[in-house]
C-alpha positions in Angstrom: 26.4 -44.7 10.4 26.9 -41.1 11.0 24.5 -38.3 12.2 24.5 -34.8 11.2 22.3 -31.5 11.3 20.5 -30.5 8.2 19.4 -26.8 7.8 15.7 -26.5 6.9 15.2 -22.9 6.3 12.3 -23.2 3.8 9.7 -25.6 2.5 11.7 -25.9 -0.8 14.8 -27.0 1.2 12.6 -29.5 3.1 11.2 -30.8 -0.1 14.6 -31.3 -1.7 16.1 -33.0 1.3 13.3 -35.4 1.9 13.0 -36.3 -1.7 16.7 -37.0 -1.9 16.4 -39.9 0.6 13.8 -41.7 -1.6 10.6 -40.5 -0.3 7.7 -40.4 -2.8 6.0 -37.0 -3.6 3.0 -37.7 -1.5 5.4 -38.3 1.5 7.4 -35.2 0.8 4.1 -33.0 0.7 3.1 -34.5 4.0 6.3 -34.3 5.8 8.0 -31.1 4.6 5.8 -28.7 6.6 6.7 -30.7 9.7 10.6 -30.1 9.1 10.4 -26.4 9.0 10.3 -24.5 12.3 9.1 -20.8 12.8 8.7 -18.6 15.7 6.0 -15.8 15.3 5.8 -12.7 17.5 2.3 -11.3 18.2 2.1 -7.8 19.8 -0.8 -6.5 22.1 -3.1 -9.5 22.3 -6.0 -9.6 24.8 -5.5 -12.2 27.5 -8.5 -14.3 26.6 -7.4 -14.6 23.0 -3.7 -15.2 24.1 -4.9 -18.0 26.5 -7.1 -19.6 23.9 -4.2 -19.4 21.2 -1.7 -20.9 23.7 -3.8 -23.9 24.6 -4.6 -24.5 20.9 -0.9 -24.5 19.9 -0.1 -26.7 22.8 -2.5 -29.3 21.6 -0.9 -29.4 18.2 2.4 -30.1 19.9 3.9 -26.5 19.4 4.4 -23.8 22.0 3.2 -20.4 22.8 4.6 -17.9 25.6 2.7 -15.1 27.0 3.2 -12.7 30.1 2.4 -14.4 33.3 -0.4 -12.0 34.1 -2.3 -13.3 31.0 -3.4 -16.2 33.1 -5.4 -14.4 35.7 -6.1 -11.3 33.4 -4.0 -9.1 35.6 -2.5 -7.5 32.4 -4.5 -5.8 29.9 -2.6 -7.0 26.9 0.3 -9.4 26.3 2.8 -10.1 23.6 2.8 -13.8 22.4 5.6 -15.9 21.1 4.4 -18.8 19.1 6.7 -21.6 18.0 6.2 -24.6 15.8 6.6 -26.2 12.5 4.7 -25.0 9.6 2.3 -27.9 9.7 1.4 -26.9 13.4 1.0 -23.4 12.3 -1.4 -24.5 9.7 -3.5 -26.4 11.9 -3.4 -23.6 14.6 -4.8 -20.9 12.1 -7.4 -23.2 10.7 -8.6 -23.7 14.4 -8.3 -20.1 15.2 -10.7 -19.1 12.4 -13.4 -21.0 14.3 -13.0 -18.9 17.5 -14.3 -15.5 18.6 -12.3 -12.7 20.5 -10.4 -11.5 17.5 -8.8 -14.8 16.9 -9.7 -15.2 13.1 -7.9 -11.8 12.5 -4.9 -13.2 14.3 -4.9 -16.3 12.1 -5.0 -14.1 9.1 -2.0 -12.1 10.3 -0.1 -15.2 11.1 -0.8 -16.7 7.8 0.2 -13.6 5.9 3.5 -13.2 7.9 4.4 -16.7 7.2 3.7 -16.5 3.5 5.7 -13.3 3.2 8.6 -14.7 5.0 8.7 -17.7 2.5 8.3 -16.0 -0.7 10.0 -13.3 -2.8 8.1 -10.0 -3.3 6.3 -9.3 -6.7 8.2 -7.5 -9.3 8.4 -3.5 -9.5 8.8 -1.4 -12.5 11.1 1.6 -11.9 11.1 4.0 -15.0 11.9 1.7 -17.9 13.0 -1.3 -16.0 11.3 -4.2 -14.1 12.9 -5.6 -11.2 12.3 -9.2 -10.4 13.2 -9.9 -6.7 14.4 -13.3 -5.7 16.3 -13.8 -9.2 19.3 -11.6 -8.1 20.3 -8.7 -5.8 20.0 -5.5 -7.5 22.5 -2.6 -7.0 21.5 1.2 -6.3 24.4 3.6 -7.1 24.6 6.6 -4.8 24.9 10.0 -6.7 25.4 12.7 -4.0 25.0 16.1 -5.7 26.0 17.9 -2.6 28.9 19.8 -1.1 28.8 18.1 2.2 27.8 14.5 2.0 30.0 12.3 4.4 31.8 10.0 2.0 32.0 12.0 -1.2 30.7 15.5 -0.4 31.7 17.9 -3.3 33.0 15.4 -5.8 29.9 15.4 -7.8 28.4 18.7 -7.0 28.8 20.0 -10.5 26.2 18.6 -13.0 28.8 17.3 -15.4 30.8 15.6 -12.9 27.6 14.0 -11.5 26.3 12.8 -15.0 29.7 11.4 -15.9 29.6 9.5 -12.5 26.2 8.1 -13.1 27.1 6.7 -16.5 30.3 5.2 -15.1 28.2 3.6 -12.3 25.9 2.0 -14.9 28.8 0.6 -16.8 30.1 -0.9 -13.7 26.9 -2.6 -12.9 24.5 -0.2 -11.2 20.7 -1.1 -11.8 19.4 2.1 -10.3 21.0 5.7 -10.0 19.8 7.4 -6.7 20.3 11.2 -7.3 20.3 13.2 -3.9 20.6 17.1 -3.4 20.6 17.1 0.4 23.1 15.5 2.8 21.5 13.4 5.5 24.6 12.6 7.2 24.4 12.8 11.2 24.1 16.6 12.2 23.4 17.8 8.6 21.3 20.9 8.2 18.3 21.0 6.1 18.5 22.4 2.6 15.7 24.5 1.1 13.6 22.8 -1.7 14.4 25.2 -4.3 18.1 24.8 -3.8 17.8 21.0 -3.7 15.9 21.1 -7.0 18.6 23.4 -8.5 21.2 20.7 -7.6 19.4 17.7 -8.8 17.1 18.7 -11.8 19.9 19.3 -14.4 21.3 15.8 -13.4 17.9 13.9 -13.6 17.0 15.6 -16.9 20.2 14.6 -18.4 20.1 10.8 -17.2 16.5 10.5 -18.0 17.4 10.7 -21.6 19.4 7.5 -21.2 16.4 5.6 -20.1 17.9 4.7 -16.8 16.2 3.4 -13.7 16.3 6.6 -11.7 15.6 7.3 -8.2 15.2 10.7 -6.3 16.6 10.7 -2.8 14.5 13.5 -1.1 12.0 13.9 1.6 10.3 16.9 0.1 7.3 16.7 -2.1 8.2 19.8 -4.1 11.6 18.3 -5.1 10.0 14.9 -5.7 7.5 16.4 -8.1 10.1 18.3 -9.9 12.4 15.1 -10.2 9.5 13.0 -11.4 8.3 15.3 -14.0 12.1 15.3 -15.2 12.2 11.6 -15.5 12.7 10.0 -12.0 10.9 6.7 -11.6 11.2 6.1 -7.8 11.2 8.3 -4.7 13.6 7.3 -1.9 12.3 9.0 1.3 14.5 8.7 4.3 11.6 9.9 6.6 9.4 7.1 5.4 6.7 9.7 4.4 6.9 11.5 7.7 8.7 14.8 6.9 6.4 16.1 4.2 2.6 15.3 4.5 2.3 16.2 0.7 4.8 13.5 -0.3 2.3 10.6 -0.2 -0.1 12.2 -2.6 2.7 13.2 -5.1 4.0 9.7 -5.3 0.3 8.3 -5.7 -0.3 11.0 -8.4 2.6 9.9 -10.5 2.2 6.1 -9.8 5.9 5.5 -9.1 7.3 3.2 -6.4 8.5 4.6 -3.1 11.2 3.4 -0.8 10.2 3.9 2.8 13.2 4.2 5.4 13.2 4.1 9.2 14.9 6.9 10.9 14.7 7.9 14.6 14.6 11.7 14.8 15.8 13.8 12.0 19.3 13.9 10.3 20.3 16.8 12.6 19.3 14.8 15.9 19.1 11.4 15.0 22.5 10.3 16.6 22.0 11.9 19.8 21.8 8.8 22.1 19.2 6.8 20.2 17.5 4.2 22.4 15.2 1.4 21.6 13.4 -1.1 23.8 12.8 -3.5 21.0 14.9 -2.6 18.1 13.4 -4.8 15.3 9.9 -4.6 16.6 10.0 -0.8 16.6 11.6 -0.5 13.2 8.9 -2.9 11.8 6.1 -1.0 13.5 7.5 2.2 11.9 7.6 0.6 8.5 4.2 -0.9 8.9 2.8 2.5 9.8 4.6 4.0 6.6 3.0 1.4 4.4 -0.5 2.4 6.0 0.4 6.0 5.1 1.3 5.3 1.7 -1.8 2.9 1.0 -4.1 5.5 2.5 -2.8 8.0 -0.1 -3.5 5.7 -3.0 0.1 4.1 -3.3 -0.1 0.5 -4.1 1.3 -2.0 -1.8 3.2 -3.6 -4.5 4.9 -0.3 -5.1 6.7 0.0 -1.8 10.2 -0.8 -0.9 11.3 -0.7 2.7 14.7 0.1 4.1 15.8 -0.5 7.9 17.9 2.8 7.7 21.4 1.6 8.9 23.0 4.6 10.5 19.9 6.6 10.7 19.3 7.1 14.5 21.2 3.8 15.6 24.2 2.9 17.6 26.9 0.7 16.0 25.4 -2.3 18.1 21.9 -1.5 16.7 23.3 -1.4 13.1 25.0 -4.9 13.6 21.9 -6.4 15.0 19.8 -5.0 12.2 22.1 -6.8 9.6 22.1 -10.0 11.7 18.2 -10.1 12.0 17.3 -8.4 8.7 15.3 -11.5 7.7 12.6 -10.4 10.0 11.7 -7.6 7.8 10.5 -10.2 5.2 7.4 -10.6 7.2 6.2 -7.3 5.7 6.3 -8.9 2.2 8.2 -5.9 0.6 11.5 -5.8 -1.1 14.3 -4.8 1.3 16.9 -2.1 0.6 20.0 -1.9 2.7 22.6 1.0 2.5 25.7 -0.1 4.3 28.1 1.8 2.1 31.1 3.4 4.0 28.9 3.9 7.3 30.3 5.0 10.4 29.4 1.5 11.8 32.3 0.2 9.7 34.7 2.9 10.7 34.0 2.2 14.3 34.4 -1.5 14.1 37.5 -1.4 11.9 38.9 2.1 13.0 39.0 3.3 9.5 38.0 6.7 7.8 35.2 6.7 5.1 37.7 6.3 2.2 39.2 2.9 3.6 35.7 1.1 4.3 35.6 -0.9 1.1 36.1 -4.4 2.7 33.8 -3.6 5.7 31.1 -2.4 3.2 31.4 -5.7 1.3 31.2 -7.8 4.4 28.1 -6.0 5.4 26.5 -6.2 2.1 27.2 -9.9 1.8 25.6 -10.8 5.2 22.6 -8.5 4.5 22.0 -10.3 1.0 22.3 -13.7 2.9 19.7 -12.3 5.4 17.2 -11.2 2.7 18.2 -7.9 1.2 17.0 -7.4 -2.3 18.8 -4.2 -3.2 22.1 -2.9 -1.9 22.7 0.9 -2.1 26.4 1.7 -2.5 29.1 4.1 -3.6 31.7 1.6 -5.0 29.6 -0.1 -7.7 32.2 -2.1 -9.5 33.7 -3.7 -6.5 30.2 -4.4 -4.9 28.9 -5.8 -8.1 31.4 -8.5 -7.8 30.5 -9.0 -4.0 26.8 -9.2 -4.9 27.3 -11.7 -7.8 29.4 -14.0 -5.6 26.9 -13.9 -2.6 23.9 -14.5 -4.8 25.7 -17.4 -6.0 26.2 -18.7 -2.4 22.6 -18.2 -1.4 21.2 -19.6 -4.6 19.8 -16.4 -6.2 21.7 -16.8 -9.4 
């Protein structure tokens, strides 16, 4: 007889493992939810609701942690950490729906969070292509039509060079080409919209003829509109719809998807001593607010992609923690894009310049995919395509 630990990360894994030992289907259905453990964090819960929630979860054999002051109502609000099996959460949410004090709404939030965490996002159409998340990880090829980007500034500044590079990336396995005319490296100065349009428009127009999935990397509505008219099918906004108030309406008008990224500050200021009290919580709150901005403008939830913004207002330690905890973003229910390519975090860890960060990029991309990334944004498409295929095979996506 031997004893070992079995990883039960999902209901599907639990179903398979329980069935493999000879249990019947009825037993599998009953026992699998008891084998999968989750911890859900709720923010800003009133003490009355928190105390009821805690007692209910305890009655089902789970646990809930609150601030000490919630007992005597000496705090106005408390965060709550609720932990238990999926079966215990199911019983909890059913019971909370019978209470007052906002608990039915909390039950709905818990249910939505757990469902999002365990399922793949719905497909998204970008230009002529439909992306089915969960089947494999997709590659976004970076095309900087700029003289000053940190990794390849100037190399593809001329339209002909940019067009040739885009076609080469498609041949190497890129699923999306992300065209950008403004550097957003740390300390970068803004570029006027007309100059940005002058840089990107010839490239977008030429590539649109090839029926590629094209993204425009911009935070300016005027640039986005020009690129969408020319054939782009996705707006990649590093400001998460905060920089240009006209941007959400433009995206809604053209009915295209948008990628919302988290950034602390602006490219010019973002790396000046970034500080977080709750790194993942603050990123998720920022992205959740960005989703609300998008929806209020008429952008469908199903059209939104999210990006935690590696290197955008983060320390090296912040970036490493984001990759380790990336799976927490799945609770938002949206496809996750990650851009690790040649980032300074890799340079700091390995002590290498941008042109020697291929292996470091591969390592970050692989761990990000294992932790839930659906799209990786990279410079070195050929090499990263191999990394993606291998990692997808390891995590069971292909």
